[in-house]
C-alpha positions as CSV (number, residue, x, y, z in Angstrom):
1,X,69.1,46.2,-58.2
2,X,72.1,44.2,-58.0
3,X,74.3,47.1,-56.9
4,X,71.7,48.0,-54.3
5,X,71.4,44.9,-53.1
6,X,75.6,44.2,-52.7
7,X,75.7,48.3,-51.1
8,X,73.0,47.2,-48.9
9,X,74.8,43.7,-47.6
10,X,78.1,46.0,-47.6
11,X,76.6,48.5,-45.1
12,X,75.3,46.2,-43.0
13,X,78.6,44.2,-42.6
14,X,80.5,47.4,-42.0
15,X,77.8,48.2,-39.0
16,X,78.1,44.9,-37.6
17,X,81.4,45.5,-37.5
18,X,81.0,48.5,-35.8
19,X,78.8,46.9,-33.3
20,X,81.6,44.5,-32.1
21,X,84.1,47.1,-32.2
22,X,81.8,48.5,-29.2
23,X,82.0,45.6,-27.2
24,X,85.4,45.9,-26.8
25,X,86.5,45.4,-23.2
26,X,87.7,48.5,-21.5
27,X,91.0,49.6,-20.3
28,X,92.3,49.4,-16.4
29,X,91.5,53.0,-16.0
30,X,88.0,52.7,-16.9
31,X,86.9,49.5,-15.4
32,X,89.0,50.2,-12.1
33,X,89.0,53.5,-11.7
34,X,88.7,53.7,-7.8
35,X,91.7,51.4,-8.0
36,X,93.8,54.1,-9.3
37,X,91.7,57.0,-7.6
38,X,92.5,55.1,-4.0
39,X,95.9,53.4,-4.5
40,X,95.2,51.0,-2.0
41,X,98.1,49.1,-0.9
42,X,96.8,46.6,1.7
43,X,94.5,43.5,1.3
44,X,92.4,41.8,4.0
45,X,91.1,38.4,2.7
46,X,87.6,37.9,4.5
47,X,86.5,33.9,4.5
48,X,85.0,33.0,1.4
49,X,81.4,32.6,1.1
50,X,80.5,29.1,0.3
51,X,77.3,28.3,-1.6
52,X,78.6,25.3,-3.2
53,X,78.2,21.4,-2.5
54,X,81.5,21.0,-1.4
55,X,82.4,21.8,2.4
56,X,86.0,22.0,2.2
57,X,85.9,24.5,-1.0
58,X,86.0,27.6,1.7
59,X,88.9,26.2,3.2
60,X,91.0,25.9,-0.4
61,X,90.4,29.3,-1.6
62,X,91.0,31.3,1.8
63,X,94.7,29.3,1.4
64,X,95.4,29.9,-2.5
65,X,94.4,33.8,-2.4
66,X,97.5,35.6,-0.8
67,X,99.9,34.8,-3.7
68,X,98.2,36.0,-6.6
69,X,97.5,39.3,-4.9
70,X,101.2,39.7,-3.6
71,X,102.5,38.8,-6.9
72,X,100.2,42.0,-8.5
73,X,102.1,44.5,-5.7
74,X,99.6,44.3,-2.8
75,X,100.4,43.7,1.2
76,X,98.0,41.0,2.1
77,X,97.3,40.6,5.9
78,X,98.6,37.8,7.1
79,X,96.1,35.4,7.1
80,X,97.2,33.4,10.2
81,X,96.3,36.6,11.7
82,X,94.0,38.0,10.4
83,X,91.5,34.8,10.7
84,X,92.6,34.5,14.8
85,X,91.0,38.0,15.1
86,X,88.0,37.9,13.0
87,X,87.2,34.1,14.8
88,X,87.5,36.2,18.4
89,X,85.6,38.8,17.3
90,X,82.6,36.6,15.6
91,X,83.7,37.8,11.9
92,X,83.9,34.6,10.8
93,X,81.0,34.3,8.6
94,X,82.0,37.2,6.1
95,X,78.2,36.9,4.4
96,X,77.4,39.6,7.2
97,X,79.8,42.0,5.9
98,X,79.0,41.9,2.3
99,X,76.5,45.0,2.6
100,X,77.6,46.7,5.7
101,X,80.4,49.3,6.3
102,X,83.7,48.2,6.5
103,X,85.7,50.6,8.1
104,X,86.2,49.0,11.4
105,X,88.1,46.3,9.4
106,X,90.4,49.6,8.3
107,X,91.0,50.7,11.6
108,X,91.5,47.3,12.9
109,X,93.7,45.7,10.0
110,X,94.9,49.1,8.7
111,X,93.5,47.7,5.4
112,X,92.4,49.1,2.2
113,X,90.7,46.6,0.7
114,X,88.0,43.9,1.6
115,X,88.2,40.8,-0.8
116,X,85.1,38.5,-0.5
117,X,85.1,35.3,-2.2
118,X,81.5,33.5,-3.3
119,X,81.6,30.1,-4.0
120,X,78.5,29.7,-5.8
121,X,79.6,26.0,-7.6
122,X,82.3,23.6,-7.0
123,X,81.5,20.0,-8.8
124,X,83.8,17.0,-9.6
125,X,82.8,15.2,-12.8
126,X,84.7,11.7,-13.2
127,X,83.5,10.8,-16.0
128,X,83.7,14.2,-18.1
129,X,87.2,14.7,-16.6
130,X,86.6,18.0,-14.7
131,X,86.2,20.2,-12.0
132,X,83.6,22.7,-12.7
133,X,83.9,26.0,-10.2
134,X,82.2,29.3,-10.1
135,X,83.1,32.2,-8.2
136,X,82.9,35.6,-8.1
137,X,85.6,37.7,-6.5
138,X,84.6,41.3,-5.1
139,X,87.6,44.2,-3.9
140,X,86.0,46.9,-2.1
141,X,87.0,49.6,-0.4
142,X,87.3,49.6,3.6
143,X,87.0,53.9,3.2
144,X,83.8,54.1,1.2
145,X,82.8,51.2,1.0
146,X,82.3,51.0,-2.8
147,X,83.5,47.7,-5.1
148,X,86.7,48.3,-7.0
149,X,86.9,45.3,-8.4
150,X,84.5,42.5,-9.5
151,X,84.8,39.4,-11.7
152,X,82.6,36.4,-11.7
153,X,83.6,33.3,-13.5
154,X,82.3,29.7,-14.7
155,X,85.6,28.3,-14.5
156,X,86.6,24.5,-15.9
157,X,89.7,22.9,-14.7
158,X,90.2,19.7,-17.3
159,X,91.2,16.8,-15.6
160,X,90.5,14.5,-18.8
161,X,93.7,12.1,-20.3
162,X,94.3,11.1,-23.7
163,X,96.7,9.0,-24.5
164,X,96.3,8.9,-28.2
165,X,95.6,5.4,-28.6
166,X,92.6,4.5,-31.1
167,X,90.0,1.6,-31.0
168,X,87.8,1.1,-28.3
169,X,90.6,0.2,-25.6
170,X,92.3,3.3,-25.8
171,X,89.1,5.2,-25.3
172,X,88.4,2.9,-22.1
173,X,92.0,3.2,-21.1
174,X,91.3,7.2,-21.2
175,X,88.3,6.7,-19.6
176,X,89.8,4.9,-16.9
177,X,92.8,7.1,-16.7
178,X,90.7,10.4,-16.4
179,X,88.7,8.9,-13.7
180,X,91.8,8.2,-11.7
181,X,93.6,11.8,-12.7
182,X,90.2,13.4,-11.9
183,X,89.9,11.7,-8.4
184,X,93.3,12.5,-7.6
185,X,93.5,16.0,-8.3
186,X,93.7,18.1,-5.6
187,X,91.3,21.2,-4.5
188,X,94.1,23.2,-3.5
189,X,95.7,23.5,-7.2
190,X,92.4,23.4,-8.5
191,X,91.5,26.9,-6.3
192,X,95.4,28.4,-7.2
193,X,94.5,28.3,-10.9
194,X,91.2,29.7,-10.8
195,X,93.0,32.7,-8.7
196,X,95.5,33.0,-10.1
197,X,93.5,33.1,-13.8
198,X,91.2,36.0,-12.3
199,X,94.1,38.1,-10.7
200,X,95.7,38.0,-13.7
201,X,93.9,41.5,-15.2
202,X,94.6,43.0,-11.4
203,X,95.7,46.7,-11.7
204,X,99.5,46.5,-10.2
205,X,99.9,47.5,-6.6
206,X,102.4,49.3,-5.5
207,X,105.0,46.8,-5.0
208,X,104.5,45.8,-8.7
209,X,107.2,47.0,-11.2
210,X,104.4,47.4,-13.3
211,X,102.6,50.1,-10.7
212,X,101.3,53.0,-12.1
213,X,101.8,51.5,-15.9
214,X,99.2,49.4,-16.8
215,X,96.3,51.7,-17.0
216,X,95.8,51.5,-20.9
217,X,96.0,47.8,-20.7
218,X,92.7,46.0,-21.4
219,X,90.7,44.7,-18.2
220,X,89.5,40.9,-18.4
221,X,85.6,40.6,-19.1
222,X,84.1,41.1,-15.7
223,X,81.8,37.9,-16.2
224,X,83.9,35.3,-18.1
225,X,84.1,31.5,-19.2
226,X,87.6,29.9,-19.1
227,X,89.3,26.2,-19.1
228,X,91.8,25.3,-17.2
229,X,94.6,22.6,-16.5
230,X,97.3,21.8,-15.2
231,X,99.5,20.7,-18.0
């Protein structure tokens, strides 16, 4: 009887391990198949869609998107040019085009992809010592209108301070320092950290030395949580 129970436990553990293996993240060539099929070169940054209570979050995110994309090997349409044209053409509200054909944007800007970002949350907590952000990233083809890359992240930007001093005085000092540090944290630093972290699994573009060689690397989770800091 004992042998039967032991065998049952071993079998259950084995099946559990197998189940865990099946949930392993796909490799990039599978998760982002469209990126490898279409081989896009140029990206147009659409104005971020801000659904948070922070009215300035839109500008911070838009101004920090180009660097991680350029570092990944893509040509990013200059934002000063694209924003002027979008405003003149009454296309500043990207939400109007999220589910619409994007062929015209490809023709006007010469872009293969249009990047939409949706800021769902942007909350600063002085007591907890953090900036909590929830952002969705959507890269759509201007040729086929298909979503080729998407991730949504709940990101906590840690601004807490710890002096390592014990006792009540140390705790109070850390709380005060954390509040000051949180208040002084620049939103642009938070936006830059979020964008850099999210796009670290973006398939390499033509202008990257890794172009065509990263297909078998693991892609990041499409829905993720992360804690970042400037330390």
